[in-house]
Phi, psi and omega in degrees: 000155175251134181255131178229142175285137177287130185244035175213152178263135178296340178288332182262324181234073180297145178066020177225154169231123177257145175229150177249110192239131174278134177280101189278122176222129182205164176243145174269185176057046177067026180091359182255355182274188180292158178284135176239151181241143177300134185300307186281318180295324177291325176297315177300318184300329184260003178291143173263156184302327184280349183280152179263148179234127182263126182223166170228155183250126176252125183287154176237084190296344182252013181236062178234155174297150181296146178297324177279101187287352179279348181285140177291151184227133176244121182249128181234112183207086176290154177056222180288358172296350177286347189312301184292337183285334171298318176296321180300309185289330174296318180295316178299318181297322185282337189243333195240135171289133181296344182286335183250348181282147176289169179298138176235115179251140178238127172252117181234146179221149176203178183282313186231158179303325183292347178260016179286092186296139177057036183302313181292321178299316181296318179298320179295319180293328175293316180298325181277353179083013178281312170261129183269326174213141176235126181249133181241120176255129180243124186262343183220018179292128180303142177062021179231138179299132178298125184222140175242165183303325180299323179297318181291326178296319180296322182298330179245033185301324181296323179286322176298319178300315180297315181296320188275315187267309185282325183258004175058044181281179181244147174241135177237130181234127178225130179153198184284162188294326179294314178298316182300319178293323177297319178295319178301314180293324178296318178297322176298317179299316180297315181296318180294320184289321187254354185259006177063250185272003181292134174280109186297318180298317180293323181291324177297322176295323177297318178303317180290320179296326180272006181056044176247358175239115189239133180233139170232092194242139176235178185293176181299133182275151174270173175292126186228159168260103187285135176203168183258140171227122178246133177220135184263159177230123179292147179289000000 
């Protein structure tokens, strides 16, 4: 089976499930072999609107927004790792007044500006006060310094420290395992740099024990052509 994060809120899209899927295309033999296509993503690509898709839903009991909506939230999801966060901001928009909700920051990364997934949606959520800040890291944009989400996190490390340590906020990380480990190490660096005598390794363990550090992590990604595929499921 293939596991995908649900990227829609039932409050906004009842009787539907949206997914954010990368169109996987790669070559073997060090890039010199034949072209291969991802089994499931290619299947989605060739589905017709009238066709049925059979799925099952697996719950993620530790990957939910905090019950206390006043707590700050930091979302980190490069590429298709943005999937669950689209559901998050839709849910916040449908249920919560922006006046009482805590700060919500989103760190997103992709190779080029044209691959900035849900760009218009994010801009609208910023305008509505659902997302308070959105950071975009571009790793291969021409004439632009190569940047990853970890780099942007370090730039605002003092504010992340305040949100996470002083204000008891939550961090959510979604994406491949290499990125997730990089974010983990970056948070340790931020805590060590701005926390004085705080033991960063111990504090990261505390975050996990308190269920304030949440991960939705998958294996190493292949070179992909990122695109969106939305498919609904009748109730």
